[in-house]
C-alpha angles and dihedrals in degrees: 000000000000119000090238089073092061109114115243090211141342115238114227093241093051088055089045090057091049094051091046091052091047091053090061099042103036097116125145103065125262095318093052093043094049090046090051092051091047092051094047102037103032106027106027108026098021093212089149137008130257092252095051091046093052092044091056091044093053090054092049090049090057093054127082110247139054104326096201093053091045091050090054089049092049094050092045089051093047092052102037109016124242097332090049090056093045092049093047093048096043094047089050089060108027100073092050091048092055092044093049093048089053094045092045091055091049088050093051096041101039105018093116096055118107093245097052094036091051093050092050091044087065097037097054096064090046090055090060090056092044094054091046089052089050089056090049093047094050093039095052089055099039108035101074100148142024095264093056089048088052091052090051091049093048091050090052093051092045095055098032101044103025103026089231111186113257094236089057091052090050092048094050092046091050091051091050090050093048093051094037092050089061096042100036106018094168092058094052101040116124119281097173103080117135112233122232121253120262096257137016119257089221131250116347135204089246100032132180090267098038110122115249110266116253094249091053096056115111116255127167092220091056093047091052092048093051092045093052094045091046092050091050092049088057100037099046098057091038090050092048092049091049095046096045101036107017131248094277096053117117095243093049092048091047090054093050095042095049092046087061091044090054090058093051103051096109106150097027136277096318089060094058096042093085089054091048089049092050091052106032098039108024104030106028100022092218090148140001128258090253091052089050090056091047090050092054089050090054090047090054092054098050131073121253132051116335090232084075084089083090088073088061090048090051094046096049091042090050092051095045103037111103091220091056092046090052091046098049101025129226093294094050101059094117090052090047091054094044093050092048092047090050093048091049092048092050095052093041097053104031093082090054092059092046092050092052098044091044099044102031096085091048091050091050089050090053095044110167097014105079118112136165115272127237092245090056091052090054092045091052090052091051090048090061091061091046092052091050087056089051091053090052090048091054093044091052094052093043100043097035103032092170094041128260089303089064132067125293110249101232094177092056089048090053089054093046094055099057089042090055091045091051091050101041103030105028098029093227119174121260091242092056092047092048092048095047093046092048091051091047091049092051092050092049092049091050089050090054102255 
């Protein structure tokens, strides 16, 4: 590509239009979303170079939270300062929030109709295969030696046999990684680096050698300002919820619970789902195991980060919680769900923005020197075992809907097998597998199965 095509600058509103478009078409999970941003920003538009893109990505991979959304926030911040980062990150999430609120209401209001029930009848078995593939995909990249396999196995046993809380598993894995990284550094070195593309896309507006923009330089005063504002953005709504509704109210507990969840999403959305299940289903009872599976299915079919499934959890919990029903009344159930989904989304994604705006200048200062840490390697290994447990949890509720004492659901098993085959053998996209399984489920329901 000739140098003359290199943009001299990118106007803010041109970037705004790109991030808005991305928010509506960002299907395919983190890998697909990162690939889409790479193709558009590095190869096609050349707003930044391959090296700067990978440097930002490696930092986002180290953080808890949705790495694709954080990468969009980082690039938006690098190009257009703080507001650029906020716009990029918000537009990555907002479309999927609105779509999920609408789909969640359809699910609550019309979930028992033949059409909706048939679609979910086919989707649920596919979700089991999707989660199992996620464990395989992460495991094949992360489990590079026997010790990491042992950590994954121990994590599986801990959560499956002893119901160990997910935060405890993460903490122990991080400690093992910290100690192991000092004793056996070769075993715990990073295996998650993203390779560079085969050829360079040519010079970029923000190139490998482009000096760090003034706003991206590290300053202690700026770090303190961001930290204080970030703390206030969390503390003020949490304080208002507590003061107005009480600590034990559903909305307050949702805010606190999903703040903790946001800090534990090492390894992506699939890693935090067991923690969300333990809290939302087992501890609080905001929704049922079947509804949790349905929520993941909806999350897979919408754009945006998969962790947006928490909006479904919040919506359904808001509609079903007695405190929310008393607060909004029988005619305000949609509003109850929408408010709960919005509260959950705020507390889930706020830490991601703070991490980027706090750490971005430091990352730019250390350009070219950032690597994964040994604790993260161990955490990622543990996450594999936890996700396998999640797949077994979904399989149990799909294939034995009444428990092991009830009948085995042969029809659901016959939907699960081709879904798994399509994912593992023929490398089909999640959207295609979901769509085909939903159609198959609807046909089977109409035929009386």
